[in-house]
N, C-alpha and C positions, 0 to 999 in steps of 0.2 A: 504494500500500500504506500502511496506517495505522501508527501507532507502537504498538509492543507493549512492555509491561513484563515483563522476565524476571528470574528469580533466578539467580544464579551463585555456586556455592561452589567456591573455589579452594584447593587444598592445595599449598603451596610449601615450599621450603627457607627457613627463617627467616634473614633477614639484613637489614642496613640497606638501605633502598630498595625493599623488596618492594611496598609500597603505591604508590610512585611508578611502578614498572614496570608494574604491573597497570592503574593508572588511565590511564597513557599509551596503552596498547593500546585501552582503552575509548574514550578521546578520539579516537583516529585513526579509529574506526568511528562517530564522531558520536554516541556514547552519552551520555545524560544520566543521571548517577548520582543516583538518587532516595534511596538510603540505602546505608550501608556499615557493616558490623559486623566488627571484628577478633575472631575467636573464640579464636584461639591465636596467640601470637607467641613461639615458643621457637626456639633455634638449630636444633633438629632438625625442627621443623614450624611452619609458619605457616598458619592457616586463616582465610580472609577471605570474607565473604558480601556480595554486592552485589545491589542491585535497580537495574536499568538500563532506561531507556526508549530503545529503538532505532528508528531510522527504517525499518529493513529487517529481514530475517531474522537470526538469531543465529549461523548456521553459520560465517561467516568470522571473526567475533569470537572464537568459541570456539576455532577452529583457531589463530588468532594468539596467544591466551592460552596455549594448550597448547604452542605453539612456544617460549615463553620458557624459557631454561635453568633458571630457578628453579622453574618449575611442575612439580609431580609429577602433578597430576590436576586437571581442571576439569570440573565437572558443572553442567548446567543444572537448575534447580529451579523449581517454581511460585513466583511472586512471593509473598512472605509478607505484604505489606501493612504490617504492623507487627511486626517480628521480636521486639522486646522483649515485646510483649503475648503473642505465641505462646510465647515462652520461659517467661513467668510461668505460662501455662496448661499448660506441659509438652508443647506440640505441636511444637516444633522438634526435628528430628533432623538429624544431620550426614550421614546416608546420602542419596544422591541419589534423587529421585523419578523423574527422567527424565534420561537421559544423551543429550547431543546429539552 
């Protein structure tokens, strides 16, 4: 199976170490983080968007991300390629395109 690039939008409880916990799960699944964007980082909500190159399917990674106590929701999205460019064009939305 080839490597696929996926987009992941994670909604979590904002706290110290959110990024550390999320990236640890990605690393355990041999994911190569191509880009990361912290969309919100407040005590009530942290939203983080990742583009990850995976050697296999995303199902196990998504399940493990969702199993973290800090994660409220994790959605798979089409990879943006260049999130900043899409934001400038007004094409990025925080709503999921596809839930895994």
